[in-house]
C-alpha positions in Angstrom: 79.2 49.4 71.4 82.2 51.6 70.8 85.6 50.8 69.4 88.7 51.6 71.6 89.9 54.2 69.1 86.5 56.0 69.2 86.6 55.9 73.0 90.0 57.6 73.0 88.6 60.3 70.8 85.6 60.8 73.1 88.0 61.0 76.2 90.1 63.7 74.4 87.0 65.6 73.3 85.6 65.5 76.9 88.9 67.0 78.0 88.6 69.7 75.4 85.2 70.5 76.8 86.5 70.9 80.3 86.2 67.4 81.7 89.8 66.2 82.2 90.9 62.5 81.9 91.7 62.5 85.6 88.1 63.2 86.4 86.9 60.4 84.0 89.3 58.0 85.7 88.0 59.0 89.1 84.4 58.2 87.9 85.6 54.9 86.4 87.2 53.8 89.6 84.2 54.8 91.7 82.0 52.7 89.3 84.3 49.7 89.9 84.0 50.1 93.6 80.2 50.2 93.4 80.3 47.0 91.3 82.6 45.3 93.8 80.2 46.1 96.6 77.3 44.7 94.6 79.2 41.4 94.1 80.7 40.7 97.6 80.1 41.7 101.2 81.9 44.8 102.4 84.0 42.8 104.7 85.1 40.3 102.0 88.7 40.3 101.0 89.3 41.9 97.6 92.5 41.8 95.5 92.9 44.4 92.7 95.5 43.4 90.2 96.8 46.5 88.3 98.9 47.1 85.2 100.8 50.3 84.4 98.3 51.9 82.0 95.0 53.7 82.6 93.2 50.4 83.2 95.4 50.0 86.3 94.7 53.6 87.2 91.0 52.8 87.3 91.7 49.9 89.7 93.8 52.2 91.9 91.0 54.6 92.2 88.6 51.8 93.1 91.0 50.6 95.9 90.8 54.0 97.6 87.0 53.8 97.6 86.8 50.4 99.2 87.3 49.3 102.8 91.2 49.6 103.1 91.6 46.8 105.7 90.1 44.3 103.2 91.8 45.4 100.0 95.1 44.3 98.5 96.5 46.1 95.5 98.9 44.0 93.4 100.8 45.8 90.7 102.2 43.8 87.9 105.6 45.5 87.5 107.3 48.3 89.4 106.0 51.8 89.8 108.6 53.0 87.3 106.7 51.1 84.6 103.6 53.2 84.9 102.9 54.6 81.5 100.5 57.6 82.0 100.6 60.7 84.2 97.1 60.2 85.7 97.9 56.6 86.7 101.1 57.8 88.3 99.2 60.3 90.3 96.8 57.7 91.5 99.6 55.4 92.4 101.1 58.2 94.6 97.6 58.7 96.1 97.5 55.0 97.0 100.9 55.3 98.8 99.7 58.3 100.8 96.5 56.4 101.8 98.8 53.5 103.1 96.8 50.7 101.5 98.3 47.2 101.3 100.3 47.4 98.1 102.5 44.8 96.5 104.7 45.8 93.6 106.2 43.5 91.0 103.5 41.0 92.0 103.6 37.5 90.7 101.3 34.5 91.2 103.7 32.8 93.7 103.9 35.8 96.0 100.2 36.7 95.7 97.8 34.3 97.4 94.8 34.8 95.1 92.8 32.0 96.8 92.4 34.0 99.9 90.4 36.7 98.0 86.6 36.5 97.6 86.9 38.7 94.5 89.8 39.6 92.2 89.5 42.8 90.1 91.3 42.3 86.8 92.7 45.8 86.0 95.9 44.7 84.3 95.4 45.4 80.6 92.6 47.2 78.9 91.6 47.9 75.3 95.0 49.1 74.2 96.4 45.6 73.9 97.7 44.9 70.4 99.7 41.7 71.0 99.4 38.6 73.2 100.1 39.1 76.9 103.8 39.2 77.9 105.3 38.1 81.2 104.6 38.7 84.0 101.0 39.6 83.0 100.6 36.3 81.1 101.4 34.2 84.1 99.2 36.4 86.3 96.3 36.0 83.9 96.6 32.2 84.1 96.8 32.3 87.9 93.7 34.5 88.2 91.8 32.1 86.0 92.9 29.1 88.1 92.0 30.8 91.4 88.7 30.1 93.2 87.8 33.8 93.6 85.1 35.5 91.6 86.7 37.7 88.9 85.6 41.2 87.8 87.3 42.5 84.6 87.7 46.2 84.0 86.4 47.3 80.5 87.7 44.1 78.8 89.3 40.9 80.1 93.1 41.2 80.2 94.4 39.4 77.1 91.6 40.4 74.8 93.0 42.0 71.7 91.0 44.3 69.3 87.6 42.6 69.6 88.8 39.0 70.2 91.0 36.7 72.2 94.6 36.4 71.1 96.0 33.5 69.1 97.8 32.1 72.1 94.5 31.8 74.0 95.7 33.5 77.2 92.8 35.7 78.3 91.2 36.0 81.6 87.7 34.4 81.7 85.8 36.7 84.1 82.6 36.2 86.0 81.6 39.8 85.2 82.8 42.8 83.2 82.3 46.4 84.0 82.6 48.6 80.9 82.7 52.4 80.7 80.4 54.6 78.6 79.6 51.7 76.3 80.5 48.1 75.7 83.7 47.3 73.8 83.9 45.0 70.7 84.3 41.4 71.6 83.0 41.4 75.2 79.7 39.8 74.0 81.6 36.7 73.1 82.9 36.2 76.7 79.6 35.0 77.9 79.4 36.8 81.2 77.2 39.7 82.5 78.4 43.2 81.5 77.7 46.3 83.5 78.0 49.6 81.5 78.9 52.5 83.8 78.2 56.2 82.9 81.4 58.0 83.7 80.3 61.5 82.8 81.3 61.8 79.2 78.9 64.5 77.9 76.9 64.1 74.8 78.6 67.2 73.5 81.8 65.2 73.1 80.1 63.3 70.3 78.1 66.2 68.9 80.9 68.7 68.5 84.1 68.1 66.6 86.9 68.7 69.0 90.6 68.3 69.6 90.2 64.5 70.1 89.0 64.1 66.5 92.5 65.0 65.3 93.6 61.5 66.5 92.0 60.2 63.4 94.7 61.7 61.2 97.9 60.4 62.9 100.4 59.4 60.2 101.9 56.0 60.6 105.7 56.1 61.1 106.0 53.2 58.7 104.1 54.9 55.9 105.6 55.2 52.4 105.1 57.6 49.6 101.5 57.5 48.4 100.2 55.9 51.6 98.8 59.2 52.8 96.8 59.9 49.7 96.9 61.2 46.2 94.4 64.0 45.4 93.2 65.3 42.0 91.8 68.9 41.9 89.6 69.7 38.9 88.9 73.4 38.6 89.9 76.8 37.3 89.3 78.6 34.0 87.8 81.9 35.1 90.0 81.8 38.2 93.5 80.5 38.9 93.8 81.1 42.7 90.9 78.8 43.8 92.3 75.5 42.4 95.8 76.5 43.5 94.5 77.2 47.1 92.7 73.9 47.1 95.7 72.0 45.9 98.2 73.7 48.3 95.7 73.1 51.2 95.5 69.4 50.4 99.3 69.2 50.5 99.5 71.0 53.8 96.8 68.7 55.2 99.0 65.7 54.5 98.3 64.4 51.0 101.5 62.9 49.5 100.7 64.1 46.0 98.3 66.7 44.5 97.6 67.0 40.8 95.6 70.1 39.6 93.8 69.6 36.2 92.8 73.0 35.0 92.2 74.8 31.6 95.5 75.7 29.9 94.7 79.4 30.1 95.4 79.4 33.8 97.8 76.5 34.1 100.9 78.5 34.3 99.4 80.8 36.9 98.3 77.8 39.0 101.8 76.3 38.8 103.2 79.7 39.9 101.6 79.3 43.3 103.8 76.3 44.2 106.3 74.0 42.5 104.9 71.2 44.7 101.7 71.0 42.7 101.6 68.8 39.6 99.6 70.9 37.1 97.9 69.2 34.1 96.7 71.7 31.5 93.4 71.0 29.8 92.9 72.4 26.3 90.9 75.6 26.1 89.6 78.2 28.5 87.0 76.3 30.5 86.2 72.7 31.6 84.6 71.0 28.5 83.1 67.7 27.6 86.2 67.0 25.5 88.1 66.6 28.7 85.7 64.0 30.1 87.5 60.8 29.3 90.9 62.1 30.4 89.6 63.4 33.7 87.6 60.2 34.5 90.8 58.2 33.8 92.8 60.5 36.0 90.2 60.3 38.8 90.5 56.5 38.9 94.2 56.9 39.6 93.8 59.1 42.7 92.5 58.4 46.2 90.1 61.4 46.2 89.0 64.2 43.9 88.2 67.8 44.6 86.0 69.4 41.9 84.7 72.9 41.5 87.2 75.5 42.8 87.4 78.4 40.3 85.4 76.5 37.8 82.8 79.1 36.9 79.2 78.6 36.0 79.4 78.0 32.3 76.7 75.5 31.1 79.2 73.3 29.4 81.3 73.1 32.5 78.3 72.2 34.6 77.3 69.4 32.2 80.9 68.1 32.3 80.9 68.0 36.1 77.7 66.1 36.1 79.2 63.6 33.6 82.3 63.1 35.7 80.2 62.5 38.8 78.2 59.9 36.9 81.3 58.0 35.9 83.6 58.0 38.9 83.2 55.7 41.9 85.7 57.0 44.5 85.4 59.9 47.0 84.7 63.3 45.5 84.7 66.7 47.3 82.2 68.9 45.4 82.6 72.7 46.0 81.6 76.0 44.5 79.9 76.0 41.1 80.1 72.2 40.8 77.6 71.9 43.6 74.8 72.7 41.2 75.5 69.5 39.3 75.0 67.2 42.3 71.2 66.7 42.0 71.4 66.4 38.2 72.4 62.8 37.7 72.8 59.7 39.9 76.4 58.8 41.0 78.2 55.8 42.5 80.8 58.2 43.9 80.9 59.0 47.6 80.4 62.8 47.7 81.3 65.4 50.2 79.3 68.5 49.3 80.7 71.8 50.9 78.2 74.6 50.3 77.6 77.7 52.3 74.0 78.4 53.1 73.3 80.3 49.9 74.8 77.5 47.8 72.7 75.0 49.7 69.5 76.8 48.9 70.5 76.8 45.2 71.0 73.1 45.5 67.4 72.8 46.7 68.3 72.5 50.3 67.0 74.5 53.4 68.7 77.3 55.4 68.6 78.4 59.0 70.6 80.9 61.0 70.1 78.8 64.1 72.8 76.0 64.1 70.6 73.6 66.1 67.8 73.9 63.6 70.3 73.8 60.7 71.7 70.6 62.0 68.3 68.9 61.7 67.6 70.5 58.2 71.1 69.5 56.9 70.6 65.9 58.2 67.3 65.7 56.3 68.9 67.1 53.1 71.9 64.8 53.3 69.6 61.8 53.8 67.6 62.9 50.7 70.6 63.2 48.4 72.4 60.3 50.2 75.6 62.1 50.4 77.7 63.8 53.1 77.0 67.5 53.3 79.2 70.1 55.1 77.4 73.4 55.3 79.8 76.2 56.1 78.9 78.9 58.5 79.9 80.3 61.9 79.2 76.8 63.1 79.8 74.3 60.3 77.2 71.5 60.2 78.1 68.1 58.8 75.8 65.2 58.2 75.6 62.1 56.1 71.9 61.6 56.8 72.6 59.2 59.7 75.4 60.9 61.6 75.5 64.6 62.3 78.1 66.8 64.0 79.0 70.5 64.4 82.5 72.1 64.1 82.8 75.4 66.0 86.3 76.6 65.1 87.0 79.6 62.9 87.0 83.4 63.0 85.0 86.2 61.2 88.3 87.0 59.4 87.7 83.9 57.4 85.1 85.6 55.3 87.9 86.5 53.0 87.9 84.9 49.6 89.6 81.6 49.1 89.0 80.0 52.5 86.2 77.9 51.1 88.7 76.5 48.5 91.1 75.8 51.4 88.5 73.8 53.2 87.7 71.8 50.1 91.4 71.0 49.7 91.8 69.9 53.3 88.7 67.7 53.2 90.0 66.3 49.9 93.3 65.3 51.5 91.6 63.7 54.5 89.0 61.9 52.3 91.9 60.1 50.6 92.4 58.1 53.8 89.3 58.6 55.9 85.6 57.9 55.7 83.9 60.9 53.9 81.9 61.9 56.9 84.9 61.8 59.2 87.0 63.7 56.6 84.4 66.4 56.4 84.2 66.7 60.2 88.0 66.8 60.8 88.5 69.0 57.7 86.1 71.6 59.0 87.8 71.6 62.4 91.3 71.9 61.1 90.5 74.7 58.6 88.7 76.7 61.3 91.5 76.2 63.8 94.1 77.2 61.2 92.1 80.4 60.6 92.1 81.1 64.3 95.8 80.5 64.7 96.6 82.6 61.7 94.3 85.5 62.7 95.8 85.5 66.2 99.3 85.8 64.9 100.3 82.3 66.1 100.8 80.9 62.7 104.0 80.9 60.7 102.8 83.9 58.7 102.2 87.0 60.8 98.5 88.0 60.3 96.1 89.5 62.7 92.4 90.1 62.6 91.0 91.6 59.4 94.3 91.2 57.5 93.9 87.5 57.1 94.4 85.9 53.7 93.6 82.4 52.5 97.4 81.8 52.0 97.8 82.5 55.8 95.3 79.8 56.6 97.1 77.3 54.3 100.4 78.0 56.0 98.9 77.3 59.4 97.2 74.0 58.5 100.1 71.7 59.8 100.0 73.3 63.2 96.2 73.2 63.4 96.2 69.5 62.6 98.3 68.6 65.7 96.3 67.6 68.8 96.8 70.2 71.5 98.0 67.6 74.0 101.0 66.8 71.7 101.9 70.3 70.6 
């Protein structure tokens, strides 16, 4: 079973892999046509009722594949109401094929009782409210007709996983669903055919452009809705926690607080006035800071710990104590990674080691990304935490799910890009599941590096001249799905 939002991501990922949505719609329509032929004789009259979205486009493709003399296409609304380009293309193809087409169809003008089969392709999984007219009256008429009914993907009128409150939902005799069943169809009580429409397994294995749909900001959001992030780091270094904090802001966090030793606090603040810098007494992270930091962590949506922290023993013990006490989502990077196996934690961790750091954590390493994917999955399952292993191909696993992000450039070997990644993941982890945050964060950071190194970012930088600050500046552009840029 797959939720509609996940299906949209897979569709977009397939397109990024070279399989366009138009091709997937063609496969969906052909699958409908095959299902129709299995339900009624070839000479039986069939009426296909289409809406203006992609569900209707699927029905239009099916109409072209069936015997034209026996097929009537009824569109609920006018052609001007078609909402997607690929459905509009298929509408024009229908016109050129000169099939029997009725626009602005309504139950009075459409004699449904003369059909042996009605294909319900009005409204698919995108419905978020009860059916409006004229689709509502058409759904009632289809239910009252004597014809057998085949619904496309979900019955028209089904909301996210359930029938709407007003109860108007087509009650089909069969459902044809694409790639996998959708939530709620099991409650309809009719047979469901699942059709393979050609979405490759790679669309789920590789993090691609479609995964950026996970981070769309609501137009109704208010300050704080997009996450408040706490960065704990610094002492020996000032740039690392600053990079992590600025990257979190560029990745969409509404507020970023950097808690760092006082010795570097003014330097960190100098990187950006947008950072809220909280000085900690002394030169390094110390156990005397524990209560204050645990309290701060509880007031933030996610924590990034480790950038620029150094390897002092007292700092390591303090990190372990923080992880033991906090319960939210924590991105663990750099020297803080060595504290992960030390004590149990209720926090949901995202560990971001490169291969050398993974080995020091007790994990395995491999230069082959396929082998590494299996090894990282086993390690993540062992520590029961999401693990993002950085490399030419980033491998992400939570022990159950595993994916690979392939964006990036050799120019990103420059210092500071790991801190940027930690900050991006920290921002995303404030609103997303840790595994999803790690996947999308790896993709955005790698893509930002590509854009910056190619000179497409807001800061001119090419090839070997890339700096971590260039990657940070390009994050907002990298986070936009290509289809909407």
